[in-house]
C-alpha positions, 0 to 999 in steps of 0.5 A, a space after each residue: 085953581 081947579 078946572 076940568 078944561 084949563 085953556 093954555 092961556 089961563 094955565 100960563 096966567 095961573 103959573 105966572 101969578 101963583 107961587 110954587 103951583 102944584 099941578 095934578 093931571 088925571 089921565 093924559 092931557 088932551 085925552 079922555 080917561 079910559 074909564 069914561 064911555 063916550 057915545 055920540 048921537 046925531 039929532 035934529 036940534 028940536 029933538 035934543 032937549 027931549 033926548 036929554 030929558 030921557 037920559 037924565 031920567 035914565 041916569 038920575 038915580 045913579 048920582 049927579 049929572 054934569 052937562 057941558 054946553 058951548 055958550 054961557 047963554 045956552 047954560 042959562 037957557 038949559 037951566 031954565 028949561 030943566 027947572 020947568 020940567 021939574 029937575 033941580 039944577 044949578 048953572 055954573 059959568 064964568 059969566 056969573 059973579 064970583 059970589 054966585 059961583 061960590 054959593 054952589 060950593 
């Protein structure tokens, strides 16, 4: 099982059903990696999407971009909006059928 964010309850469940699980932790638990540069911008809700489009335009040629949102419905909505403005995107969240999630691998 792989996860960027592994809630404690899911970790406990995984450990209870897996035989001899191996855990690999990159960096320290609960801390970001030292090679990640975090920047915070406080924006009005109406400005967030267009700022995201600016950032995607800036970083798109440097590799893949991973965007996290709070809720599954927000992921679906953002996916649709990105397609409307011409960006190829995929959406991946726990509300999708397993078959759909595995199609991205």
